[in-house]
DRENVOTOR-659578 format. One record per residue: residue number from 0; x, y, z of N, C-alpha, C in turn. Coordinates in steps of 0.1 Angstrom, whole numbers. Example, Ala and Ser with C-alpha at 12.3 -4.5 7.8 and 13.67 -1.06 7.14 Angstrom:
0 132 -57 78 123 -45 78 132 -33 78
1 128 -22 71 137 -11 71 129 0 79
This chain:
0 1487 1292 891 1475 1298 894 1463 1288 894
1 1463 1279 884 1453 1268 883 1453 1260 895
2 1465 1256 900 1466 1248 912 1461 1254 924
3 1462 1267 925 1456 1274 937 1441 1274 937
4 1435 1275 924 1420 1275 924 1415 1262 927
5 1422 1251 922 1418 1237 926 1419 1235 941
6 1431 1240 946 1432 1238 962 1421 1245 969
7 1418 1258 964 1407 1265 971 1394 1258 970
8 1391 1252 959 1378 1244 957 1378 1233 967
9 1389 1226 967 1389 1214 976 1387 1218 991
10 1393 1230 995 1392 1234 1008 1378 1239 1011
11 1371 1245 1001 1357 1249 1003 1348 1237 1005
12 1350 1226 998 1342 1214 999 1345 1208 1012
13 1356 1206 1017 1360 1199 1029 1357 1207 1042
14 1356 1220 1040 1353 1228 1052 1339 1226 1057
15 1330 1220 1050 1317 1217 1054 1316 1204 1063
16 1326 1196 1064 1327 1184 1072 1332 1187 1085
17 1325 1183 1096 1329 1185 1110 1343 1178 1112
18 1351 1185 1120 1364 1178 1123 1375 1182 1113
19 1370 1186 1101 1381 1188 1091 1384 1204 1089
20 1376 1212 1095 1377 1226 1094 1391 1230 1099
21 1395 1224 1111 1408 1228 1116 1418 1225 1106
22 1418 1212 1100 1428 1209 1091 1428 1218 1079
23 1416 1221 1074 1415 1230 1062 1422 1244 1065
24 1420 1249 1078 1426 1262 1082 1441 1261 1082
25 1445 1250 1086 1460 1248 1087 1466 1247 1073
26 1458 1241 1063 1464 1240 1049 1462 1253 1041
27 1454 1262 1047 1451 1274 1039 1462 1284 1042
28 1471 1286 1034 1482 1296 1036 1482 1306 1025
29 1470 1310 1020 1468 1318 1009 1475 1332 1011
30 1480 1337 1002 1486 1350 1003 1476 1362 1002
31 1479 1374 1006 1470 1385 1007 1464 1388 994
32 1471 1386 983 1465 1390 970 1455 1380 966
33 1453 1368 972 1443 1358 969 1430 1360 977
34 1430 1372 986 1418 1376 993 1417 1369 1006
35 1428 1362 1011 1427 1355 1024 1428 1366 1036
36 1420 1364 1046 1420 1374 1058 1432 1371 1066
37 1436 1381 1073 1448 1379 1082 1444 1368 1093
38 1455 1363 1097 1453 1351 1107 1444 1357 1119
39 1433 1350 1123 1425 1354 1134 1430 1346 1146
40 1428 1352 1158 1432 1345 1170 1424 1332 1172
41 1432 1321 1175 1425 1308 1176 1419 1306 1190
42 1408 1300 1191 1402 1297 1204 1411 1290 1214
43 1411 1293 1227 1420 1287 1236 1415 1273 1238
44 1424 1263 1238 1421 1249 1240 1419 1247 1256
45 1408 1241 1260 1406 1238 1275 1408 1224 1277
46 1417 1221 1285 1420 1207 1289 1410 1202 1299
47 1402 1191 1297 1393 1186 1306 1396 1171 1308
48 1403 1168 1319 1408 1155 1321 1396 1145 1321
49 1399 1135 1314 1388 1124 1312 1383 1119 1326
50 1369 1119 1327 1364 1113 1340 1363 1123 1351
51 1366 1136 1349 1365 1146 1361 1351 1148 1366
52 1341 1149 1356 1327 1151 1360 1322 1138 1366
53 1326 1126 1361 1320 1114 1367 1325 1113 1381
54 1338 1117 1384 1343 1116 1397 1335 1125 1407
55 1332 1137 1402 1324 1147 1410 1310 1141 1412
56 1304 1135 1403 1290 1130 1405 1291 1118 1414
57 1301 1110 1414 1302 1099 1423 1304 1103 1437
58 1309 1116 1440 1312 1120 1454 1300 1127 1460
59 1290 1131 1452 1278 1138 1457 1265 1130 1456
60 1255 1133 1463 1243 1125 1462 1230 1135 1462
61 1219 1131 1465 1207 1138 1464 1196 1133 1472
62 1186 1141 1476 1174 1137 1483 1162 1143 1476
63 1151 1135 1475 1140 1140 1468 1127 1134 1475
64 1116 1140 1473 1104 1134 1479 1091 1142 1475
65 1080 1139 1481 1068 1146 1477 1060 1149 1490
66 1053 1161 1489 1046 1167 1500 1031 1165 1497
67 1023 1160 1507 1009 1158 1506 1001 1166 1517
68 989 1168 1515 981 1172 1526 973 1159 1532
69 965 1161 1542 959 1149 1548 948 1143 1539
70 944 1150 1528 935 1143 1518 943 1136 1508
71 956 1135 1509 965 1128 1500 965 1136 1487
72 962 1149 1487 965 1157 1475 978 1163 1476
73 985 1164 1464 998 1170 1464 998 1185 1469
74 1009 1189 1476 1008 1202 1482 1019 1211 1475
75 1015 1221 1467 1025 1229 1460 1029 1241 1469
76 1042 1245 1467 1046 1257 1475 1050 1255 1489
77 1052 1241 1493 1056 1239 1506 1071 1242 1508
78 1075 1248 1518 1089 1253 1520 1097 1240 1526
79 1107 1235 1519 1114 1224 1524 1129 1229 1526
80 1133 1226 1539 1146 1231 1543 1155 1219 1547
81 1167 1219 1542 1176 1208 1545 1188 1214 1554
82 1190 1208 1565 1200 1213 1575 1210 1202 1579
83 1221 1205 1583 1231 1196 1588 1229 1194 1602
84 1237 1186 1609 1235 1183 1623 1236 1195 1633
85 1244 1205 1628 1245 1217 1637 1232 1226 1637
86 1223 1223 1627 1211 1231 1627 1212 1242 1617
87 1224 1245 1611 1224 1256 1602 1218 1252 1589
88 1212 1262 1583 1205 1260 1570 1214 1257 1559
89 1212 1245 1552 1221 1242 1541 1214 1247 1528
90 1201 1242 1526 1194 1247 1513 1179 1247 1516
91 1172 1255 1508 1158 1256 1509 1152 1256 1495
92 1142 1248 1493 1135 1248 1480 1120 1247 1483
93 1112 1249 1473 1097 1248 1474 1092 1236 1465
94 1082 1229 1471 1076 1218 1463 1069 1224 1450
95 1070 1216 1439 1064 1220 1427 1050 1218 1426
96 1044 1219 1414 1029 1217 1412 1026 1203 1413
97 1035 1194 1413 1033 1180 1416 1036 1176 1430
98 1039 1186 1438 1042 1183 1452 1057 1178 1455
99 1064 1177 1444 1078 1171 1446 1088 1182 1448
100 1099 1178 1455 1111 1186 1458 1123 1177 1456
101 1134 1184 1455 1147 1177 1452 1159 1185 1456
102 1169 1179 1462 1182 1184 1465 1192 1176 1458
103 1201 1182 1450 1211 1175 1443 1225 1181 1447
104 1235 1173 1443 1249 1178 1445 1252 1179 1460
105 1247 1170 1468 1249 1169 1482 1261 1162 1486
106 1271 1167 1493 1282 1158 1498 1278 1149 1509
107 1285 1139 1510 1282 1129 1520 1281 1135 1534
108 1271 1131 1542 1269 1137 1555 1256 1133 1561
109 1252 1140 1572 1240 1137 1579 1231 1149 1577
110 1218 1146 1574 1209 1157 1570 1196 1156 1578
111 1189 1167 1579 1175 1167 1585 1166 1176 1576
112 1154 1171 1573 1144 1179 1565 1134 1185 1574
113 1131 1198 1571 1119 1204 1578 1110 1209 1566
114 1097 1205 1568 1088 1209 1557 1076 1217 1564
115 1073 1229 1557 1062 1237 1563 1055 1244 1552
116 1042 1248 1554 1034 1255 1544 1025 1264 1551
117 1020 1275 1545 1012 1284 1551 998 1278 1555
118 994 1279 1567 981 1274 1572 982 1259 1575
119 995 1253 1574 996 1239 1576 1006 1237 1588
120 1006 1225 1593 1016 1222 1604 1030 1220 1598
121 1040 1217 1606 1053 1216 1603 1058 1201 1605
122 1065 1196 1595 1071 1183 1597 1086 1183 1597
123 1092 1176 1607 1107 1176 1608 1110 1161 1609
124 1120 1158 1600 1124 1144 1600 1135 1141 1610
125 1139 1129 1612 1150 1125 1620 1163 1128 1612
126 1174 1128 1619 1186 1130 1611 1190 1117 1605
127 1194 1118 1592 1196 1107 1584 1208 1107 1576
128 1217 1098 1576 1230 1098 1569 1228 1096 1554
129 1236 1104 1546 1236 1102 1532 1250 1099 1527
130 1251 1087 1521 1264 1083 1516 1269 1090 1504
131 1282 1089 1500 1287 1096 1488 1280 1089 1475
132 1275 1097 1466 1269 1092 1455 1255 1085 1457
133 1249 1086 1468 1236 1081 1471 1225 1091 1467
134 1216 1086 1460 1204 1094 1457 1191 1087 1463
135 1186 1094 1473 1175 1087 1481 1162 1095 1479
136 1151 1086 1478 1137 1092 1478 1132 1090 1492
137 1129 1101 1499 1124 1100 1513 1110 1096 1513
138 1105 1092 1525 1090 1088 1526 1082 1101 1524
139 1070 1098 1518 1061 1110 1515 1058 1117 1527
140 1058 1131 1527 1056 1140 1538 1041 1144 1538
141 1034 1143 1549 1020 1147 1550 1019 1159 1559
142 1014 1169 1555 1011 1181 1565 996 1182 1568
143 993 1184 1580 980 1187 1584 977 1201 1587
144 964 1205 1586 961 1219 1588 964 1223 1603
145 971 1234 1604 976 1238 1617 963 1242 1626
146 966 1240 1639 955 1243 1649 959 1257 1655
147 950 1267 1653 953 1280 1659 944 1282 1671
148 950 1288 1681 943 1292 1693 936 1305 1691
149 923 1306 1693 916 1319 1692 909 1322 1705
150 911 1334 1710 905 1338 1722 891 1344 1719
151 881 1338 1726 867 1341 1724 861 1346 1738
152 856 1357 1737 849 1362 1750 835 1357 1750
153 832 1349 1759 818 1343 1760 809 1351 1770
154 799 1358 1766 790 1365 1774 779 1356 1779
155 772 1361 1790 761 1352 1796 751 1349 1785
156 749 1358 1775 739 1356 1765 742 1345 1756
157 755 1346 1749 758 1335 1740 762 1322 1748
158 765 1323 1761 768 1311 1768 754 1303 1769
159 743 1310 1771 731 1303 1772 726 1297 1758
160 730 1306 1748 726 1301 1735 734 1288 1732
161 747 1288 1735 755 1276 1733 749 1264 1740
162 745 1265 1752 739 1255 1760 726 1249 1755
163 718 1259 1749 706 1255 1743 709 1247 1731
164 719 1250 1723 723 1244 1712 727 1229 1715
165 734 1227 1726 738 1214 1730 726 1205 1733
166 716 1211 1739 704 1203 1741 697 1198 1728
167 697 1208 1719 691 1205 1706 698 1194 1699
168 712 1194 1700 720 1183 1694 717 1170 1701
169 716 1170 1714 714 1158 1722 701 1151 1718
170 690 1159 1718 677 1153 1717 674 1147 1702
171 682 1150 1693 682 1145 1680 690 1132 1678
172 698 1129 1688 707 1117 1687 699 1105 1691
173 697 1095 1682 690 1084 1686 696 1071 1679
174 697 1061 1686 703 1048 1681 693 1042 1671
175 698 1040 1659 690 1035 1648 679 1044 1645
176 680 1056 1649 669 1067 1647 657 1065 1656
177 658 1056 1667 648 1054 1675 651 1055 1690
178 660 1048 1696 663 1048 1710 672 1060 1713
179 668 1067 1724 676 1080 1728 690 1078 1731
180 699 1086 1726 713 1086 1729 716 1100 1733
181 708 1105 1743 709 1120 1746 722 1123 1753
182 727 1114 1761 738 1118 1771 752 1113 1765
183 753 1112 1752 766 1110 1745 769 1123 1738
184 781 1128 1739 786 1138 1731 798 1134 1724
185 798 1136 1710 809 1132 1702 819 1144 1699
186 815 1155 1705 824 1168 1703 832 1168 1716
187 845 1166 1715 854 1166 1727 853 1180 1734
188 852 1190 1726 852 1204 1731 838 1210 1732
189 829 1202 1733 815 1208 1735 814 1217 1746
190 807 1228 1745 805 1238 1756 796 1232 1766
191 797 1235 1779 789 1230 1790 774 1235 1789
192 766 1228 1796 751 1232 1797 749 1239 1810
193 741 1249 1809 738 1256 1822 728 1248 1829
194 725 1251 1842 716 1243 1850 702 1242 1844
195 697 1252 1838 683 1251 1833 682 1241 1822
196 692 1239 1814 692 1230 1802 696 1216 1807
197 703 1215 1818 705 1202 1825 692 1195 1829
198 683 1203 1835 670 1199 1839 662 1197 1827
199 662 1205 1817 654 1204 1805 657 1190 1798
200 670 1187 1796 674 1175 1790 670 1162 1798
201 671 1164 1811 667 1152 1821 652 1150 1819
202 644 1160 1819 629 1157 1819 626 1152 1805
203 633 1157 1795 631 1152 1781 634 1137 1780
204 645 1133 1787 648 1119 1787 638 1110 1795
205 633 1115 1806 623 1108 1814 610 1106 1807
206 605 1115 1800 592 1114 1793 593 1109 1779
207 605 1105 1774 606 1100 1760 598 1087 1760
208 590 1085 1749 582 1072 1747 590 1060 1749
209 602 1060 1744 611 1048 1745 614 1044 1760
210 615 1055 1768 617 1052 1782 606 1045 1789
211 594 1048 1785 582 1041 1791 583 1026 1786
212 587 1024 1774 587 1010 1769 599 1002 1776
213 610 1009 1778 621 1003 1785 617 999 1800
214 610 1007 1806 606 1004 1820 596 993 1820
215 588 993 1810 578 982 1809 585 969 1807
216 596 969 1799 603 956 1797 610 951 1809
217 615 961 1817 622 958 1829 612 952 1839
218 601 958 1841 591 953 1850 586 939 1847
219 584 937 1833 580 923 1829 591 913 1833
220 604 917 1831 614 907 1834 615 904 1850
221 612 914 1858 612 913 1872 601 904 1876
222 589 905 1870 577 897 1873 580 883 1868
223 587 881 1857 590 868 1852 599 861 1862
224 609 867 1867 619 861 1876 614 862 1891
225 602 868 1893 596 870 1907 606 877 1916
226 612 888 1909 620 897 1918 610 905 1926
227 614 908 1939 605 914 1949 592 908 1950
228 592 895 1956 580 887 1957 569 894 1965
229 573 904 1973 563 910 1981 552 918 1973
230 556 921 1960 547 927 1951 536 918 1946
231 537 904 1948 528 895 1943 529 894 1929
232 518 887 1923 517 885 1909 506 891 1902
233 504 886 1890 492 892 1882 494 906 1878
234 483 912 1874 483 926 1869 487 936 1880
235 483 933 1892 485 942 1904 501 941 1906
236 507 929 1906 521 927 1909 529 935 1898
237 525 933 1886 532 939 1874 531 954 1876
238 519 960 1879 517 974 1881 527 980 1892
239 528 973 1903 537 977 1914 552 977 1909
240 555 967 1902 569 966 1897 572 977 1886
241 561 980 1878 563 990 1868 565 1004 1876
242 556 1006 1885 557 1019 1893 570 1021 1900
243 576 1010 1906 589 1011 1912 600 1013 1903
244 599 1005 1891 610 1007 1881 610 1022 1876
245 597 1027 1873 597 1040 1868 602 1051 1877
246 598 1049 1890 603 1058 1901 618 1057 1902
247 624 1046 1900 639 1045 1900 645 1053 1888
248 638 1051 1877 642 1058 1865 642 1073 1867
249 630 1078 1872 629 1093 1874 639 1098 1884
250 640 1091 1897 648 1097 1907 663 1096 1902
251 668 1085 1897 681 1084 1892 685 1094 1882
252 676 1096 1872 679 1105 1861 679 1119 1866
253 668 1123 1873 667 1137 1878 678 1141 1887
254 681 1132 1897 692 1135 1907 705 1135 1900
255 708 1124 1893 721 1122 1888 725 1130 1876
256 715 1135 1868 718 1142 1856 714 1157 1856
257 707 1160 1867 702 1175 1867 704 1181 1880
258 700 1176 1891 701 1182 1904 716 1183 1909
259 722 1171 1910 737 1172 1915 746 1179 1905
260 744 1176 1892 753 1183 1883 752 1199 1883
261 740 1203 1886 738 1217 1888 745 1222 1901
262 744 1214 1911 749 1218 1924 765 1217 1923
263 770 1207 1917 785 1206 1917 791 1211 1904
264 783 1217 1895 788 1223 1883 796 1212 1875
265 789 1201 1872 795 1190 1865 786 1187 1852
266 793 1182 1842 786 1179 1829 781 1165 1831
267 768 1163 1828 762 1149 1830 765 1140 1817
268 770 1145 1807 772 1138 1795 784 1129 1795
269 785 1119 1786 797 1111 1784 804 1116 1772
270 816 1120 1773 824 1126 1762 832 1114 1755
271 827 1112 1743 833 1101 1735 847 1104 1732
272 856 1094 1735 870 1096 1732 874 1091 1718
273 871 1079 1714 873 1075 1700 888 1074 1695
274 897 1077 1703 912 1077 1698 919 1068 1709
275 930 1062 1703 939 1054 1713 936 1039 1711
276 944 1032 1720 942 1017 1719 928 1014 1725
277 925 1001 1723 912 995 1729 913 996 1744
278 925 993 1749 926 992 1763 925 1007 1770
279 931 1016 1763 930 1030 1769 916 1035 1768
280 909 1032 1757 895 1036 1755 886 1030 1766
281 889 1017 1768 881 1010 1777 883 1015 1792
282 895 1018 1795 898 1024 1809 892 1037 1810
283 893 1045 1800 886 1058 1800 871 1057 1802
284 865 1047 1795 849 1046 1796 846 1042 1810
285 853 1032 1816 851 1028 1830 854 1039 1840
286 864 1046 1838 868 1056 1848 858 1068 1848
287 851 1070 1836 841 1081 1835 829 1079 1844
288 828 1067 1850 817 1065 1859 820 1072 1872
289 833 1074 1875 838 1080 1888 844 1093 1886
290 848 1096 1874 854 1109 1871 846 1117 1860
291 842 1129 1864 834 1137 1855 841 1149 1850
292 835 1155 1840 842 1167 1835 833 1179 1841
293 840 1188 1847 833 1200 1853 829 1209 1843
294 820 1219 1846 816 1230 1837 828 1238 1832
295 839 1238 1840 850 1245 1838 860 1238 1828
296 856 1226 1825 865 1217 1816 875 1208 1823
297 876 1210 1835 885 1202 1844 878 1189 1849
298 887 1178 1850 882 1166 1855 881 1167 1871
299 871 1159 1876 869 1160 1890 861 1147 1894
300 861 1143 1907 853 1131 1911 838 1133 1907
301 833 1123 1902 818 1123 1897 809 1122 1908
302 808 1133 1916 798 1133 1927 784 1131 1922
303 781 1137 1911 768 1136 1905 762 1123 1903
304 770 1114 1896 765 1100 1894 765 1092 1906
305 776 1094 1914 777 1085 1926 766 1088 1936
306 764 1101 1939 753 1105 1948 739 1102 1942
307 738 1105 1929 726 1102 1923 721 1088 1923
308 731 1078 1921 728 1065 1922 723 1060 1936
309 732 1064 1946 728 1060 1960 716 1067 1966
310 714 1080 1962 702 1087 1967 690 1081 1961
311 690 1077 1948 678 1071 1942 675 1057 1949
312 686 1050 1952 685 1038 1960 679 1039 1973
313 683 1050 1980 677 1053 1994 663 1056 1992
314 658 1064 1982 645 1068 1980 636 1056 1978
315 642 1046 1971 634 1034 1967 629 1026 1980
316 634 1029 1992 630 1023 2005 615 1028 2007
317 611 1038 2000 597 1043 2004 587 1035 1996
318 591 1028 1986 580 1021 1978 583 1006 1975
319 595 1001 1978 597 987 1977 591 979 1989
320 588 966 1987 581 959 1997 589 959 2010
321 582 960 2021 588 960 2035 599 951 2037
322 597 938 2032 607 928 2033 620 931 2027
323 620 939 2016 632 942 2009 639 955 2013
324 633 962 2022 639 975 2025 651 974 2035
325 658 985 2036 669 985 2045 682 990 2039
326 693 989 2046 706 994 2041 711 985 2030
327 707 972 2029 712 964 2019 706 968 2006
328 693 973 2006 687 977 1994 694 989 1988
329 698 998 1997 705 1010 1992 718 1006 1986
330 726 997 1992 738 993 1986 738 986 1973
331 728 976 1974 727 968 1961 722 976 1950
332 712 985 1951 707 993 1940 717 1004 1937
333 724 1009 1946 734 1020 1943 745 1015 1935
334 751 1004 1939 762 998 1932 757 992 1919
335 745 987 1918 739 983 1906 738 995 1896
336 734 1006 1901 733 1018 1892 746 1022 1886
337 757 1022 1895 770 1025 1890 775 1015 1880
338 772 1003 1883 776 992 1873 770 994 1860
339 757 997 1860 750 1000 1848 755 1011 1840
340 760 1021 1847 767 1033 1840 780 1029 1834
341 787 1020 1841 800 1016 1835 798 1008 1822
342 789 1000 1822 785 991 1810 780 1000 1799
343 772 1010 1803 767 1019 1793 778 1027 1787
344 787 1031 1794 799 1040 1789 807 1031 1779
345 809 1018 1782 817 1010 1773 809 1008 1760
346 796 1007 1761 788 1006 1749 788 1019 1741
347 788 1030 1748 788 1043 1741 802 1045 1734
348 813 1040 1740 825 1043 1735 828 1034 1722
349 823 1022 1722 827 1013 1712 817 1010 1701
350 804 1012 1704 794 1006 1695 784 1017 1690
351 781 1027 1698 769 1035 1694 771 1046 1683
352 784 1051 1682 785 1062 1673 781 1060 1659
353 784 1048 1654 782 1045 1640 767 1042 1637
354 760 1040 1648 745 1037 1645 736 1048 1652
355 742 1058 1655 735 1070 1661 732 1081 1650
356 719 1084 1649 716 1095 1639 719 1108 1644
357 721 1117 1634 722 1132 1637 735 1135 1645
358 745 1127 1644 758 1131 1651 764 1142 1642
359 767 1153 1649 773 1166 1642 785 1162 1633
360 785 1167 1621 796 1165 1612 809 1169 1618
361 819 1161 1617 832 1164 1622 834 1161 1637
362 823 1157 1644 825 1154 1658 830 1140 1659
363 843 1138 1661 849 1125 1662 856 1122 1675
364 852 1129 1686 858 1126 1699 871 1134 1701
365 880 1128 1708 893 1135 1712 900 1139 1700
366 906 1151 1699 914 1155 1687 927 1147 1686
């Protein structure tokens, strides 16, 4: 009896050590009168071959990445879909609060990611192979705000209001806050101006104080170079040159930017592009001399500027010296006017936006 008590004490002590419990149970063969419980069912032994999990992990891979918006802020709740080459959906997850997403346990194969979010655009990756056991972090995904088409019914009343607003925007645009930049629009989708406001903007441009100073400078340069010698010299010669230059300015502006645009329903403004390569933007600027945007938004031959330039040149036969009049004057002044428009368009496209005041916020040219 004493030996049983000692054995029981030893069993109680060693039962607290991990790994020895099983041995203690095997050594305990106490009889029922010593208070031992009947033999309980032993837990089933599960055989787990060594390295089975490692083998499975080595045969599968994973893809992970991060979703941003155009402000480089992480985007939570973006729906990320993983598909195989057949296009069938394999898995779908949502990006977390940190913008991250992950797919694990992927067998080797070729996969394609599609990422979308409410109110945002959709990103679709190219098909990319994933090797067995490869865990890849994909390039950051950036989603932009989706563009939605909205149908708007424009009545004659709000059409005129929009046109008036375009004039107000134009007359506030000045280079370095001083020189008029009335005929540049940086809103690619700017509404057209009705005929009344084409005339209003033209007259506003003609009588602007800077215009008088520009004409004065041109007349002074012509006098210095003795252009049109029939005008003579001195104050009288300068006065005649100034009058001729101002008449050219009025006729060219009024005809090319108001009269003909109203007749042919064309927009007299230059629509800033601002996107693309330097070459494509330069070609666009030069071609705008001969290609205009109609009031319907469609491109068409720029009858307004071409006819305006040559009509103004023809009218100049009325006040230039008799020795300089004729068909050659019309051709020279007409082509000179178109050449000046081409150079002006290049300057508008590449240089003026950043130094023009009161450009509407968000107006950045072609979308």
